[in-house]
ZALUMDREN-723166 format. One line per field, with one value per residue (C-alpha): residue number from 0; residue in three letters; x, z, y. Coordinates in nm, 2 decimals. Each point is the difference from the previous one (the first is absolute). Example, Ala and Ser with C-alpha at 12.3 -4.5 7.8 and 13.67 -1.06 7.14 Angstrom:
BEGIN
seq (0,1)
type (ala,ser)
east (1.23,0.14)
up (0.78,-0.07)
north (-0.45,0.34)
//
This chain:
BEGIN
seq (0,1,2,3,4,5,6,7,8,9,10,11,12,13,14,15,16,17,18,19,20,21,22,23,24,25,26,27,28,29,30,31,32,33,34,35,36,37,38,39,40,41,42,43,44,45,46,47,48,49,50,51,52,53,54,55,56,57,58,59,60,61,62,63,64,65,66,67,68,69,70,71,72,73,74,75,76,77,78,79,80,81,82,83,84,85,86,87,88,89,90,91,92,93,94,95,96,97,98,99,100,101,102,103,104,105,106,107,108,109,110,111,112,113,114,115,116,117,118,119,120,121,122,123,124,125,126,127,128,129,130,131,132,133,134,135,136,137,138)
type (unk,unk,unk,unk,unk,unk,unk,unk,unk,unk,unk,unk,unk,unk,unk,unk,unk,unk,unk,unk,unk,unk,unk,unk,unk,unk,unk,unk,unk,unk,unk,unk,unk,unk,unk,unk,unk,unk,unk,unk,unk,unk,unk,unk,unk,unk,unk,unk,unk,unk,unk,unk,unk,unk,unk,unk,unk,unk,unk,unk,unk,unk,unk,unk,unk,unk,unk,unk,unk,unk,unk,unk,unk,unk,unk,unk,unk,unk,unk,unk,unk,unk,unk,unk,unk,unk,unk,unk,unk,unk,unk,unk,unk,unk,unk,unk,unk,unk,unk,unk,unk,unk,unk,unk,unk,unk,unk,unk,unk,unk,unk,unk,unk,unk,unk,unk,unk,unk,unk,unk,unk,unk,unk,unk,unk,unk,unk,unk,unk,unk,unk,unk,unk,unk,unk,unk,unk,unk,unk)
east (2.76,-0.30,-0.10,0.10,-0.23,-0.02,-0.16,-0.06,0.19,-0.16,0.18,-0.24,0.24,-0.13,-0.36,0.02,-0.23,-0.26,0.02,-0.03,-0.31,-0.14,0.04,-0.14,-0.32,-0.02,0.10,0.00,0.38,0.15,0.33,0.20,0.31,0.11,0.33,0.09,0.35,0.04,-0.06,0.29,0.21,0.31,0.10,-0.11,0.26,-0.03,0.01,-0.28,-0.31,-0.14,0.00,-0.33,-0.08,0.04,-0.37,-0.02,-0.04,0.32,-0.17,-0.35,-0.16,-0.37,-0.25,-0.27,-0.19,0.26,0.28,0.27,0.15,0.28,0.02,0.21,0.04,0.34,0.27,-0.13,-0.32,-0.23,-0.10,0.05,-0.20,0.08,0.01,-0.23,-0.35,-0.14,-0.27,-0.29,-0.21,-0.34,-0.29,-0.30,-0.09,-0.13,0.35,0.16,-0.23,0.07,0.38,0.02,-0.20,0.20,0.34,-0.09,-0.11,0.25,0.17,-0.08,-0.18,0.20,-0.24,-0.35,-0.13,-0.14,-0.06,0.30,0.06,0.19,-0.21,-0.36,0.14,0.35,0.13,0.32,0.08,0.27,-0.07,0.07,0.36,0.08,-0.02,-0.16,-0.27,-0.17,-0.33,-0.16,-0.26,0.14,-0.21)
up (2.63,-0.22,0.10,0.37,0.27,0.37,0.20,0.37,0.18,0.34,0.28,0.24,0.26,0.03,-0.10,-0.38,-0.07,0.24,-0.17,-0.35,0.11,0.16,-0.32,-0.21,0.22,0.05,-0.35,-0.23,-0.02,-0.22,0.10,-0.32,0.16,0.34,0.11,0.35,0.14,-0.01,-0.38,-0.07,-0.29,0.18,0.37,0.23,0.21,0.34,0.19,-0.21,0.05,0.34,0.12,-0.08,-0.29,-0.27,-0.07,0.00,-0.32,-0.17,-0.29,-0.13,-0.27,0.01,-0.19,0.13,-0.31,-0.26,0.25,0.08,0.35,0.15,0.35,0.24,0.36,-0.01,0.23,0.34,0.20,0.00,-0.28,-0.01,-0.26,0.06,-0.22,-0.27,-0.07,-0.29,-0.19,-0.13,-0.26,-0.08,-0.23,0.23,0.35,0.07,-0.09,0.22,0.29,-0.04,-0.04,0.29,0.23,-0.11,0.05,0.33,0.16,0.27,-0.08,0.07,-0.20,0.02,-0.22,-0.06,-0.35,-0.09,-0.29,-0.08,-0.26,-0.21,0.04,0.09,0.25,0.16,0.32,0.16,0.22,0.13,-0.05,0.24,-0.13,0.06,-0.36,-0.08,-0.27,-0.16,-0.17,-0.26,-0.27,-0.32,-0.08)
north (-2.20,-0.03,-0.36,0.03,-0.12,0.10,-0.28,-0.02,-0.28,-0.07,-0.19,-0.16,-0.13,-0.35,0.06,0.01,-0.30,0.14,0.34,-0.15,-0.19,0.31,0.21,-0.29,0.01,0.38,0.12,-0.30,-0.01,-0.28,-0.16,-0.05,-0.15,-0.11,-0.15,-0.12,0.03,-0.38,0.01,0.24,-0.13,0.13,-0.06,0.27,0.19,-0.17,0.33,0.17,-0.21,-0.08,-0.36,-0.17,0.23,-0.26,0.01,0.38,0.20,0.09,0.18,0.04,0.21,0.08,0.22,0.23,0.11,0.11,0.05,-0.25,0.01,-0.21,-0.14,-0.21,-0.09,0.16,-0.10,0.10,0.00,0.30,0.24,0.37,0.19,0.36,0.31,-0.12,-0.14,-0.20,0.19,-0.21,0.18,-0.16,0.09,0.02,0.10,-0.35,-0.14,0.25,-0.09,-0.37,0.03,0.24,-0.23,-0.31,0.16,0.17,-0.34,-0.05,0.33,0.36,0.27,0.32,0.20,-0.14,0.00,0.34,0.24,0.22,0.27,-0.26,-0.31,-0.09,-0.25,0.00,-0.16,-0.12,-0.30,-0.22,-0.37,-0.28,-0.03,0.37,0.09,0.33,0.03,0.30,-0.10,0.23,0.00,0.14,0.31)
//
């Protein structure tokens, strides 16, 4: 398992394009690949995709810094991100402040940025899509 990767795959329940644009603006995310349901090389099972979702995102890969994440609209409306958070490690307090403010826009700060015993700046939030984030400065 030497070359094995674990990568988050996020399902945005109909808001994937909006989320990708938000992360592009907030964090400088780069979309490497995006495929709509209508562009699938194989027919979709008729009972798996909601009617009218032809232009929704079937699969996307995007990068934030050196990390590749995957995303989709999934097969149903609504997203549920429970039991985990994404951890964003940055180099400076100014970067932490900027990232925290950008991700918290339209979301909710659950722990404001503050000094901790492990980092000069750490905070937690839930973004507008319900995705949890932990922002920290690498000490």
